N, C-alpha and C positions, 0 to 999 in steps of 0.2 A: 645805507645809513638809516633811512627812515624805517626800513623793515627791521633792523636790529633794535631800534628804539621801540618799535611796536611790540617786538617779541619780549623785550625786557619789561615793558609795561604790562603785557599779558601775563608774564610769569609773576610779576609782583602782585597783580590783582588776584591771581590764582592762589598764591600763598596766603593773601589776606582772607579769601573765602575759606581756605582750608583751616586757618586759625579760627575764624568765626564759627565754622562747623564744629570744631573740637570743643569750643566753649558752649555751644548749644547742645550737642549730643556728647555728653561727658563719659569718658571711660576709655581705657587703653586696650581693652580686649580686642582679640582678632575679629570677633563677631562685629563689633562696632566699627572697626577699621574698614571692614568689607562693606558695612552698611553705608558709611560715609562715602566710599568710593562709588557705590551704586547710585547714590543720590546725586553726586556730581555728574555721572554719566547721564542720568535721566534729565538733569537740568539742561544739558547741552543738546538734547534731542527734542524734536517737536512733540512733546508729551501731550497725550490726550487724557488718559486715565490710567491709574495704578491702584493696585489693592495692597493694603498694609495689614498684616496679621500679627497678632500678639496678644498675650494674656493681658487682663486688666492691670493697669498701673505701670506698664512698661514704657509709656510715653509715645504712643502712636502718633499723637498730634504733632510731635516734633518733626516728623517726616515732612508734613506739609509746610511747616515753618522753614525747614532746611531747604526745600525746593524753592520757596520764595526767596531765600537768602542767596541761593546759587544762580538765580535767573540771570542770564547774560544781559538782558535789557532791563531798564528800570522796572522794579518789581510792582506788580499790580496788587490789588487788594487780596487779603485772605479772609474768606468767609467761612465760619464754622457753623455747620448745621447739625445739631444733635438729634438724630432720628428718634430715639425713644422718648426724648423729652417732650415731643409735640404730639398732642392727641391725633388719633387717626383722622378724625373728621376736619381737622384744621391743617393737616400736613400738606395738602396740595396748595392751599392758599399761602402758607408760610414759605413753601419752597419755590413756587412759580409766580406768586403775587396774585393780586385780584384786579378785576376791571370794575368800573363803576356800574352798579346795577346787578352785579353777580348775585347778590342777595340783599335783602333790606338793610340799608345803611352802608353797603360796600362802597368803598372809594377806590380810585386808581392808586394802587400801592405796589411797589416793586417787592419781589420775593428774594430769597437768598441767592438764586442763580443769577438774577439781574445784578444784585449788589456785587457778585463775584466777577462780573464780566471784565475780561482783560486780566484776570488773576487766577486764583486757585479756590476752588470749592472743596472744603473737607466735609464729607459725609461721615460723621462719627457714628459708629455702631450701625452700619448699613444693614446688617443682618436682621435687625429688628423692624425694618420697614415693612409695612403691610403689603401683601401681594397686590392689592388693588392699585397701589401707587407705583409699583415697580415697572409696569408697562410705560407710564409717562416718563420715568427716569430713563428707560431704555431708549425712547425716542429722542431725548435730549442727547444722549451719548452717540446715537447713530447719525442724527442730522444737524447737531450743534444749533438747535433751535428749540424754543419752548413757547408756551401760550399761557397767558394769565387765566386764572379761574374766572369763567364767564366772559373771556375775551374772544373776539372773532378772528384776529390775526396772530400769526406767530411772529416772534422777534428772534433775530440771529444772535448768537453768543459766541464769544471767543474766550474759552476758559479751560483750565486743567482740572480734572476731577481726581481727588485723592479719597478713596473709600477705605475706611478703617473698621475693623471688627475683631472681636475676640471669639467669635463663634465659628464652628466648623461649617462652612458654607456647603461643602459637599454633602454633609448629612442633612442640611436644611434643604437642599435640592431633592435628595432622595425622599424626604418627608413631604415634599410639595410646598414648602414654605418659602422657597426662593427660586426665582426664574433661572433656568440654566443659561438662556441667552443673555441675560443681564450679567451673569457672572463672567462670561467670556468677553463681554464688553468692558467690564471693570478691569480685567486683567490684560487688556490688549497691549499695554506697554510694560507689563511685568508684575511680579508679586515680590513685595518686600517683607520679610519676616524679622521681627525684633524678638530675639531669644529672651526668655525669662531671666531674671536676675541670678537665680540659683545655677544657671549655665554659664555665667561670666562673673565669677566671684572676684576676680581682680578689679572689677569696676566698683566694688563696694567702698573701698577706702577713698577714692577721689569724690565719690558722690557724698559720702558722709562728710568729708571736708567742706564741700560745697554747701551743704545744708547747714553746717555749723557757721560758715562765713555769712550766710544769710541772716543769722541771729547776732552777728557781731562778736562771735566767740573765736578764739584762736582755733584754726582748723587742725587740731592735733588730738589724737586718741592713742591711748596706751595700747601696747601689743596685746594684752589680755582682752581688752575691749574689742579690738579689731578681730581677734580670733573668735570671739563670741558673736560678732556680727556676721563673720564668714560662715559659721556653723549653722545659722538659722535658715529656715527653708525659704522665707520670703514669698508666701503665696500671693501677697499683695504687690510684690515686686518693688519698683522704685518708690511708688507712692507710700507703701508701708514702711520702707527704709526711712523716708523723710519724716513720717509721723513718729517713728521710734526715736530717731536722733533728736528731733525737736523736743519730744516729751522727756527724754533722758536728760537733756540739757536743762530743762526747766526744773526737773527733780534735783539735779546737782547744784542748782543755784550758782553761786560764785566759785564753787569748788570744781576740781577736775572731774570730769565724767568717769565714773567707775563702772565696773561690771555689775554691781548691784542696781545701779540706776538703769542700765540697759535691760537687765532681767526684769525689773519692775515695769518698765515701759512696755515691754513685750507681753508680760503677763496681764497687765491691765486691759490690753486690747482684746485678749481672749482669742478664741478661734476666729479665723477670717470668714468662716461660713456662718449663716444664721444659727445653726446648732451643729454639734458634732455628730456626724453619722457616717457610716460606711456604706455608701451607695454603690450599686453595680456599675462602676465607672468603666465603661467599654469604649475605648477610643476608636475613632474611625479607622486608624491603621491596623487595629486588631480585630475588626469585625469578621474578617475571613479566617481567623486563626482557629476556629472551632472551640470546643469545650475547654481544652487545656489552656489554650492561649487566653481565653476570656477570664478563666478563674485565676490565671497568673496576674492579669491586670487588676482584678479585684483585690487580691491579697496585697499587691504592691500599694494600691490606693488606700487599703486599710492601714498600712504602716505609715504612710505619708500623713493621712488624716489624724492618726493617733498622736504622732509626733507634733503636728501643728496644734492640735488641741491642748497638748501639754506644754506648750511654749518651748519646745526643744528639749524637755526633760525626758531622757530615754527611759529612766525607771518608771516614771509616771505613765508614760506611753505604753510600756509593757504591762502595767497594772490595768490600764484601760482595756487592753486586749485580753486580759485574763491569763497572761503568761507567767504570772506569779504563782499560779496554782499547779499542783500536781493533778494527774488525771483523775484521782479518786476524791478530789476535794470539791466542796460545793462551789457554786458560781457566784457567791457573794462578793461584791466589790467593796474594798475598803480604801481608806486614805493611806498614802505611804507611811505616814507616821504611826498608823495603827498596826501595820504589818511588822512581822519580825525581820531581822536582818537577813536571814536566809531567803525568805520570800522576796524581799526587795532585790537582793543579788540575783535570784532566779529570773525576775522580771527583766532586769537590766541585761543579763547575759543572753537570754532568749531573744529579746528585742534586737540586741546588737547583732546576733547571728542572722536573724531573718532580714534585718536591714542590709547587711553586707551581701547576703545571698540574692535577694530579690530587687533591691533598689540600687545599690552602688554598682552592681554588676551590669546594670542596664544602662546604655549610653543615653537613653531618653529620660532617665529618672534623675531627681535631685541628687547632687553630689554634696556629701556632708564630710567634714573633716573627721576621720575615725578616731582621732585623738581628743576631739572635743566632746567627751563623754560627760553626761550629767552626773551630779552627785547622787549618791544613794540616800 
């Protein structure tokens, strides 16, 4: 009887944790369902360290909060340490603390690892940590102990380390910017990857409804607005979606959010990169593909960057790439309104052709609704 009651209590608490996880990590996609299951499995294991990968804006910090939520025992503290936000000459003191006399005016002060003792330490953007401090972090992971700056004695620690980054650490290792032994310590309990929003478009609608509810608006969007949101590339991922939804809500005022409000909000943000450019984007997985593989990656990135810079307008993207010109025409770039209908149609048609051939045909590329074509 006692075992049956304990089993029912355990099942009830598990359902509660799953419900809380779905409220924290929002989205019905298969990728997020798998991520939530992995987090539950990690929370039940004696976790030491895990690496979280994902583009900027996908919500990598939510993994640490989810592990804290799923902890079987009372949750300890969650300490977030933003590696690039701390100057290199202050990083050791901020991370490990200081001992009195370490430098003029130094007092005994705990660092982030001490404040996280008994809980979780989130090392945000760990790939930007200077190499001189990586060895000290390695000793923390190997021996579960640390030493304050200027201190004589080490102190033991009992914590879980969640390292998050949007950087390709394999490339950083090859370039000598990241220690290989530290990498294998960070991944000793696994690697969690949060896919970009463009790979899980079914999550856009519930996320948009959540952001509208934060503003006190009815979480409803018209079918045309949802199609518009699904067709966008979202290089800034969930963070960009939240900004667009909030901005469109402010533009609409007390009226229903329309497609023009969303288009204006996206256009006002402009390109997500500091400036539009087509760089030689050669990803780590394509480095061994040779000349043809690398040029394929560059051409694909050209299309993605052009569509991003034109806020999803395929005609304007084609004009940015010069697809509106015939071979014998000069390379002058004009505004779409200054070009004839034939040139605009040519830009749209050629861009759509190359997008389908190079981007939509690749499983690793952004998927865009082919019917969500921009106006000429």
